[in-house]
Backbone as JSON, one array per atom type, in Angstrom:
{
  "sequence": "MPSQNATARSKFLSLVLRHRPELIGLALDPHGWADIKQLLSCARAHGVPLTHALLLDAVAKSDKQRFALSDDGQRIRAQQGHSIDIDLQLEPQTTPNELFHGTATRFATAIRQQGLIAGTRQYVHLSGLESTAVAMGQRHGKPLVLRVHALAMHAAGFPFFLTANGVWLTKTVPVKFLEFP",
  "N": [[58.74, 23.49, 3.62], [58.06, 24.29, 6.38], [58.53, 23.82, 9.88], [56.57, 23.83, 12.61], [55.75, 22.8, 15.11], [56.21, 20.31, 17.76], [55.37, 17.77, 16.84], [55.45, 18.1, 14.05], [58.2, 18.61, 13.79], [59.28, 16.15, 14.59], [58.25, 14.5, 12.58], [59.5, 15.65, 10.38], [62.21, 15.11, 11.01], [62.1, 12.3, 10.96], [61.53, 11.92, 8.25], [63.87, 12.95, 6.92], [65.95, 11.54, 8.15], [65.3, 8.88, 7.9], [64.25, 8.33, 5.38], [64.54, 10.29, 3.19], [67.12, 11.9, 2.97], [68.36, 13.39, 1.04], [66.56, 15.28, 0.27], [66.97, 17.63, 1.62], [69.6, 17.95, 1.16], [71.23, 16.56, 2.88], [73.82, 14.54, 4.24], [74.18, 11.19, 5.08], [76.04, 8.85, 7.01], [77.29, 5.47, 6.35], [76.01, 4.11, 8.39], [73.79, 5.47, 9.04], [74.08, 7.81, 10.47], [73.94, 11.32, 10.95], [75.62, 14.41, 10.79], [75.06, 16.73, 13.26], [75.37, 19.53, 13.1], [75.44, 19.9, 10.33], [72.89, 18.92, 9.68], [71.22, 20.82, 10.97], [71.95, 23.15, 9.59], [71.27, 22.47, 6.92], [68.52, 22.06, 7.24], [67.6, 24.63, 7.99], [68.32, 26.02, 5.67], [66.41, 25.06, 3.99], [64.07, 26.11, 4.85], [63.16, 25.15, 7.31], [62.8, 25.86, 10.55], [64.87, 24.85, 12.57], [66.53, 24.45, 15.55], [69.41, 23.76, 17.65], [68.55, 23.29, 20.27], [65.8, 22.74, 19.85], [66.04, 20.42, 18.35], [67.25, 18.65, 20.21], [65.16, 18.58, 22.03], [63.2, 17.31, 20.48], [64.35, 14.78, 20.21], [64.45, 13.96, 22.91], [61.72, 13.96, 23.58], [60.5, 12.16, 21.92], [58.03, 9.89, 21.57], [58.35, 7.21, 20.94], [61.01, 6.88, 21.1], [62.47, 7.41, 18.72], [64.84, 8.43, 17.74], [68.43, 8.59, 18.01], [71.25, 9.87, 19.72], [74.73, 10.29, 19.12], [77.45, 9.12, 21.19], [79.17, 11.25, 21.65], [77.54, 13.37, 21.19], [77.47, 14.72, 18.79], [76.32, 13.7, 16.53], [73.34, 12.36, 14.96], [70.81, 9.87, 14.53], [68.16, 7.89, 13.08], [66.5, 5.31, 14.86], [65.33, 3.03, 13.71], [63.35, 1.87, 10.89], [64.08, 2.68, 8.39], [63.95, 3.41, 4.91], [65.94, 3.57, 3.24], [69.18, 2.26, 2.4], [70.79, 1.28, 5.14], [73.19, 0.4, 7.56], [72.63, -0.59, 10.63], [74.29, -1.64, 12.47], [73.61, -3.72, 14.21], [73.61, -6.59, 16.26], [72.73, -10.03, 15.74], [70.07, -11.4, 17.69], [68.76, -13.63, 20.19], [65.41, -14.41, 20.31], [62.4, -13.74, 22.28], [59.88, -16.23, 22.99], [57.57, -15.51, 21.57], [56.58, -12.79, 19.47], [54.97, -9.72, 18.45], [53.02, -8.3, 15.8], [51.62, -5.38, 14.63], [49.11, -4.36, 12.45], [46.82, -3.27, 9.87], [43.48, -4.5, 9.44], [42.76, -4.6, 6.77], [44.95, -5.51, 5.4], [45.15, -8.19, 5.8], [44.54, -10.35, 3.97], [46.59, -10.23, 2.02], [48.8, -10.66, 3.7], [48.27, -13.22, 4.61], [48.84, -14.58, 2.3], [51.53, -13.93, 1.57], [53.01, -13.61, 3.89], [54.73, -11.57, 6.32], [56.34, -8.83, 4.98], [59.05, -6.59, 4.4], [58.53, -4.53, 2.65], [58.77, -1.26, 1.58], [60.59, -0.63, 3.48], [63.56, -1.46, 5.38], [63.29, -3.52, 7.21], [60.93, -5.73, 8.85], [58.94, -4.69, 11.5], [58.64, -5.63, 14.85], [57.06, -6.27, 18.02], [57.56, -6.8, 21.5], [55.42, -6.6, 23.1], [51.97, -7.06, 23.15], [50.16, -4.96, 23.41], [51.53, -2.77, 22.37], [51.66, -3.53, 19.7], [48.95, -3.4, 19.06], [48.53, -0.64, 19.21], [50.19, 0.16, 17.08], [48.89, -1.05, 14.92], [46.5, 0.39, 14.95], [47.25, 2.79, 13.9], [47.05, 2.46, 11.21], [44.48, 1.84, 10.55], [41.63, -0.27, 11.2], [42.73, -2.29, 13.76], [44.83, -5.18, 13.44], [46.29, -7.72, 15.09], [49.02, -9.72, 14.92], [50.42, -12.75, 15.99], [53.7, -13.72, 16.3], [55.67, -16.5, 15.88], [58.39, -16.35, 17.08], [60.7, -17.49, 18.31], [60.73, -20.03, 17.18], [61.12, -19.29, 14.53], [63.64, -18.15, 14.76], [65.11, -20.41, 15.5], [64.91, -21.73, 13.11], [66.71, -20.4, 11.6], [66.33, -17.72, 10.93], [67.42, -14.44, 11.22], [67.16, -12.09, 13.92], [66.98, -8.77, 15.16], [67.53, -6.45, 17.79], [66.6, -3.25, 18.54], [67.87, -0.27, 20.17], [65.7, 0.99, 21.3], [63.91, -1.0, 21.83], [62.56, -2.26, 19.69], [61.95, -5.04, 17.71], [63.55, -6.39, 14.87], [63.34, -7.94, 11.67], [63.94, -9.47, 8.48], [61.82, -10.68, 7.09], [58.7, -12.39, 7.69], [57.68, -15.5, 7.34], [54.54, -17.02, 6.41], [54.01, -19.42, 7.79], [54.97, -19.0, 10.33], [53.28, -17.27, 11.5], [50.49, -16.38, 13.52], [47.17, -15.9, 13.28], [44.46, -13.94, 14.63]],
  "CA": [[58.24, 22.59, 4.63], [58.32, 24.84, 7.71], [58.18, 22.96, 10.99], [56.11, 24.74, 13.65], [55.52, 22.2, 16.41], [56.98, 19.11, 18.07], [54.97, 16.68, 15.94], [56.01, 18.4, 12.73], [59.66, 18.43, 13.86], [59.54, 14.71, 14.62], [57.97, 13.98, 11.23], [60.58, 16.14, 9.52], [63.42, 14.32, 11.32], [61.89, 10.95, 10.43], [61.65, 11.99, 6.79], [65.24, 13.15, 6.43], [66.88, 10.56, 8.72], [64.89, 7.51, 7.58], [63.79, 8.12, 4.02], [64.95, 11.18, 2.1], [68.09, 12.93, 3.39], [68.71, 14.22, -0.12], [65.55, 16.33, 0.15], [67.55, 18.88, 2.13], [71.04, 17.93, 0.9], [71.89, 15.99, 4.06], [74.6, 13.32, 4.02], [74.22, 10.21, 6.16], [77.12, 7.88, 6.83], [76.71, 4.14, 6.06], [75.27, 3.61, 9.55], [72.63, 6.32, 9.23], [74.38, 8.98, 11.3], [74.07, 12.63, 10.32], [76.26, 15.43, 11.59], [74.01, 17.63, 13.74], [75.57, 20.89, 12.56], [75.01, 19.86, 8.93], [71.43, 18.77, 9.68], [70.61, 22.11, 11.31], [72.22, 24.06, 8.48], [70.46, 22.04, 5.77], [67.11, 22.3, 7.57], [67.35, 26.08, 7.9], [68.43, 26.41, 4.26], [65.2, 24.61, 3.32], [62.9, 26.73, 5.47], [62.74, 24.49, 8.54], [63.46, 26.58, 11.65], [65.31, 23.87, 13.56], [67.7, 24.84, 16.35], [69.99, 22.66, 18.42], [67.65, 23.04, 21.41], [64.58, 22.08, 19.35], [66.44, 19.07, 17.95], [67.41, 17.87, 21.44], [63.81, 18.41, 22.56], [62.54, 16.29, 19.66], [64.94, 13.49, 20.58], [64.04, 13.64, 24.27], [60.27, 13.78, 23.71], [59.98, 11.19, 20.96], [57.29, 8.87, 22.32], [58.86, 5.88, 20.62], [62.47, 6.97, 21.09], [62.8, 7.17, 17.32], [66.15, 8.97, 17.37], [69.55, 8.38, 18.94], [72.41, 10.76, 19.6], [76.0, 9.61, 19.32], [78.0, 9.31, 22.53], [79.79, 12.58, 21.76], [76.51, 14.38, 21.0], [77.69, 15.45, 17.54], [75.59, 13.07, 15.42], [72.0, 11.85, 15.23], [70.25, 8.94, 13.53], [66.91, 7.21, 13.4], [66.77, 4.0, 15.45], [64.88, 2.01, 12.76], [62.31, 2.35, 10.0], [64.68, 3.25, 7.19], [63.64, 2.89, 3.58], [67.22, 3.66, 2.53], [70.09, 1.21, 2.84], [71.56, 1.7, 6.31], [73.65, -0.68, 8.43], [72.46, -0.11, 12.0], [75.33, -2.3, 13.27], [72.97, -4.51, 15.25], [73.99, -7.99, 16.3], [71.58, -10.93, 15.87], [69.67, -11.7, 19.07], [67.79, -14.69, 20.42], [64.13, -13.76, 20.6], [61.47, -14.43, 23.17], [59.09, -17.24, 22.3], [56.67, -14.88, 20.61], [56.56, -11.35, 19.28], [53.7, -9.29, 17.87], [53.06, -7.31, 14.72], [50.35, -4.69, 14.47], [48.82, -3.84, 11.12], [45.39, -3.04, 9.69], [42.76, -5.68, 8.96], [42.67, -4.61, 5.3], [46.13, -6.18, 4.85], [45.14, -9.6, 6.21], [44.57, -11.27, 2.82], [47.95, -10.22, 1.46], [49.71, -11.26, 4.68], [48.02, -14.67, 4.59], [49.45, -15.11, 1.07], [52.98, -13.74, 1.45], [53.65, -13.37, 5.18], [55.1, -10.17, 6.55], [57.51, -8.42, 4.22], [59.47, -5.24, 4.77], [58.0, -3.55, 1.7], [59.73, -0.2, 1.25], [61.52, -0.48, 4.61], [64.6, -2.49, 5.44], [62.91, -4.61, 8.11], [59.62, -5.85, 9.47], [59.03, -4.27, 12.9], [57.88, -6.46, 15.77], [57.05, -5.81, 19.4], [57.45, -7.81, 22.55], [54.17, -6.36, 23.81], [50.77, -7.05, 22.31], [49.54, -3.63, 23.47], [52.26, -1.91, 21.42], [51.22, -3.94, 18.37], [47.6, -2.85, 18.87], [48.71, 0.79, 18.92], [50.74, 0.26, 15.73], [47.82, -1.39, 13.98], [45.5, 1.46, 14.92], [47.76, 3.88, 13.06], [46.79, 2.13, 9.81], [43.07, 1.49, 10.36], [41.15, -1.21, 12.21], [43.94, -3.07, 14.05], [44.98, -6.62, 13.37], [47.53, -8.07, 15.78], [49.5, -11.05, 14.57], [51.39, -13.35, 16.89], [54.81, -14.26, 15.52], [56.39, -17.56, 16.6], [59.73, -15.83, 16.84], [61.75, -18.43, 18.7], [60.74, -21.07, 16.15], [61.76, -18.67, 13.37], [65.06, -18.02, 15.1], [65.66, -21.77, 15.43], [64.95, -22.1, 11.69], [67.79, -19.67, 10.95], [66.0, -16.33, 10.61], [68.02, -13.53, 12.2], [66.4, -11.01, 14.54], [67.81, -7.72, 15.74], [66.81, -5.65, 18.76], [67.09, -1.87, 18.56], [68.04, 0.32, 21.5], [64.4, 1.39, 21.85], [63.08, -2.17, 22.07], [61.85, -2.77, 18.52], [62.57, -6.21, 17.09], [63.6, -6.29, 13.42], [63.71, -9.1, 10.87], [63.7, -9.15, 7.07], [60.54, -11.21, 6.64], [58.1, -13.4, 8.54], [56.87, -16.4, 6.52], [53.19, -17.29, 6.9], [53.98, -20.54, 8.71], [55.35, -18.54, 11.66], [52.27, -16.3, 11.94], [49.22, -16.83, 14.09], [46.13, -14.89, 13.11], [43.42, -14.07, 15.67]],
  "C": [[58.54, 23.11, 6.03], [57.79, 23.92, 8.8], [57.83, 23.82, 12.2], [56.0, 24.09, 15.02], [56.31, 20.91, 16.57], [56.64, 17.95, 17.14], [55.56, 16.89, 14.55], [57.52, 18.22, 12.72], [60.01, 16.95, 13.83], [59.31, 14.09, 13.25], [59.05, 14.42, 10.25], [61.85, 15.32, 9.75], [63.28, 12.89, 10.8], [62.06, 10.92, 8.92], [63.11, 12.05, 6.35], [66.24, 12.14, 7.0], [66.53, 9.12, 8.37], [64.66, 7.28, 6.09], [64.44, 8.99, 2.95], [65.93, 12.27, 2.56], [68.43, 13.89, 2.26], [67.73, 15.38, -0.32], [66.08, 17.68, 0.63], [69.06, 18.92, 1.92], [71.84, 17.39, 2.06], [72.64, 14.72, 3.69], [74.53, 12.45, 5.27], [75.4, 9.29, 5.93], [76.5, 6.49, 6.63], [75.88, 3.55, 7.2], [74.09, 4.51, 9.92], [72.86, 7.56, 10.06], [74.51, 10.23, 10.44], [74.76, 13.57, 11.31], [75.19, 16.45, 11.99], [74.16, 19.03, 13.17], [75.11, 20.95, 11.1], [73.49, 19.75, 8.85], [70.75, 20.11, 9.96], [70.77, 23.12, 10.17], [71.35, 23.74, 7.27], [68.97, 22.32, 6.02], [66.78, 23.78, 7.4], [67.39, 26.56, 6.45], [67.18, 26.01, 3.46], [63.93, 25.06, 4.05], [62.39, 26.06, 6.73], [63.5, 25.12, 9.7], [63.86, 25.65, 12.79], [66.58, 24.37, 14.24], [68.23, 23.62, 17.08], [69.08, 22.3, 19.59], [66.37, 22.33, 20.98], [64.88, 20.64, 18.92], [66.56, 18.18, 19.19], [66.06, 17.61, 22.09], [63.06, 17.32, 21.79], [63.05, 14.89, 20.0], [64.41, 13.05, 21.95], [62.55, 13.3, 24.38], [59.67, 12.8, 22.71], [59.33, 10.04, 21.72], [57.81, 7.46, 22.08], [60.38, 5.84, 20.58], [63.0, 6.68, 19.69], [64.24, 7.53, 16.96], [67.19, 8.69, 18.45], [70.62, 9.42, 18.66], [73.67, 9.93, 19.81], [76.52, 9.93, 20.72], [78.61, 10.7, 22.72], [78.8, 13.71, 21.51], [76.62, 15.17, 19.7], [76.88, 14.92, 16.36], [74.25, 12.55, 15.91], [71.63, 10.84, 14.16], [68.91, 8.43, 14.01], [67.25, 5.81, 13.89], [66.42, 2.86, 14.49], [63.85, 2.65, 11.85], [62.83, 2.94, 8.71], [64.15, 2.59, 5.92], [64.88, 3.01, 2.69], [68.17, 2.64, 3.14], [71.02, 1.74, 3.92], [71.96, 0.44, 7.09], [73.61, -0.15, 9.86], [73.47, -0.75, 12.96], [74.72, -3.06, 14.45], [73.42, -5.96, 15.13], [72.74, -8.86, 16.4], [71.34, -11.29, 17.34], [68.73, -12.9, 19.09], [66.5, -14.02, 20.9], [63.41, -14.42, 21.76], [60.66, -15.43, 22.34], [58.19, -16.63, 21.23], [56.86, -13.37, 20.61], [55.24, -11.01, 18.6], [53.93, -8.27, 16.77], [51.67, -6.7, 14.59], [50.22, -4.11, 13.08], [47.32, -3.56, 11.05], [44.74, -4.29, 9.09], [42.72, -5.75, 7.44], [43.88, -5.29, 4.64], [46.15, -7.69, 5.11], [45.26, -10.57, 5.04], [45.98, -11.36, 2.23], [48.94, -10.9, 2.41], [49.52, -12.77, 4.72], [48.67, -15.34, 3.37], [50.97, -15.04, 1.08], [53.72, -13.57, 2.77], [53.91, -11.89, 5.35], [56.37, -9.87, 5.78], [57.82, -6.97, 4.57], [58.9, -4.18, 3.84], [59.07, -2.52, 1.36], [60.75, 0.03, 2.36], [62.55, -1.61, 4.58], [64.15, -3.72, 6.22], [61.43, -4.57, 8.44], [59.83, -5.49, 10.94], [58.1, -5.12, 13.75], [58.02, -5.93, 17.18], [56.98, -6.99, 20.35], [56.14, -7.7, 23.31], [52.99, -6.32, 22.84], [50.13, -5.67, 22.28], [50.23, -2.65, 22.52], [51.83, -2.24, 19.99], [49.82, -3.42, 18.06], [47.71, -1.38, 18.49], [49.25, 0.99, 17.51], [49.68, -0.03, 14.69], [46.79, -0.3, 13.85], [45.95, 2.64, 14.08], [47.36, 3.69, 11.59], [45.32, 1.79, 9.53], [42.61, 0.59, 11.49], [42.29, -2.18, 12.49], [43.77, -4.58, 13.93], [46.32, -6.93, 14.03], [47.85, -9.53, 15.48], [50.53, -11.51, 15.59], [52.46, -14.02, 16.01], [55.54, -15.29, 16.39], [57.88, -17.34, 16.36], [60.83, -16.81, 17.2], [61.85, -19.57, 17.7], [61.39, -20.53, 14.88], [63.27, -18.59, 13.58], [65.76, -19.39, 14.97], [65.78, -22.24, 13.99], [65.98, -21.28, 10.91], [67.48, -18.23, 10.55], [66.62, -15.41, 11.65], [67.04, -12.46, 12.67], [67.37, -10.03, 15.17], [66.95, -6.91, 16.69], [67.42, -4.26, 18.81], [67.17, -1.36, 19.99], [66.72, 0.73, 22.13], [63.41, 0.23, 21.9], [62.27, -2.7, 20.92], [62.64, -3.94, 17.95], [62.47, -6.07, 15.57], [63.96, -7.63, 12.81], [63.34, -8.78, 9.43], [62.31, -9.56, 6.59], [60.0, -12.18, 7.69], [57.22, -14.28, 7.66], [55.54, -16.74, 7.21], [53.18, -18.4, 7.96], [54.38, -20.17, 10.14], [54.38, -17.5, 12.22], [51.04, -16.99, 12.52], [48.24, -15.68, 14.0], [45.08, -15.05, 14.2], [42.18, -14.78, 15.12]]
}
C-alpha cells in the first residue's frame, strides 16, 4: 500500500489510526494514541514511505483536522471516526439548540425507521454548521441534511461530546429528535 501523495497519506493515517492499526502491526494505547516512531517504522516496513516531515505535513494540512499530536510531539491519534474501541477522554458537553447530520438520500428510509446509529463507528458525527453537513452528505451521494434537536436530546439525558476539531459526537439520535427536510 505505497503512499505517494498527501491524500493517500491522509487515507493511510485514517486507516491505521481509526480502523486497522494491526494492518501494519501498530499498537494504539486505550485513548487511541500511537507512538510516532513506531508508526513511521511500521509504515516503512509495510511499504509506505512515510517520514516524520510527511507525517507532520499530513497533520497540518488535514482539511478536517483529522489528527492530533500530543503536547510533547511524540504521539499521534485520530480526533474521531474510530471503528475500534477508543476512549477519547472527552467530557460531556451542553449542545447548541440544534446540530446537523449530513448523509445521502438513499439512507432516508432506514433513518426514518431507526434514527441515526453509529454503525461500525463509535459515534454518530454531527456538525454545528449546516454547510458542513451538506459537504458530508455529498461524500456519500445526493446529500440529505437532517436537523438534530440536540438541546432537547441533551435535556432527555443523551450525552454529547465535542472534539478538538469541532465535531459533535453522540452514540445515537432517535427519530423523535430528527427533523427531515
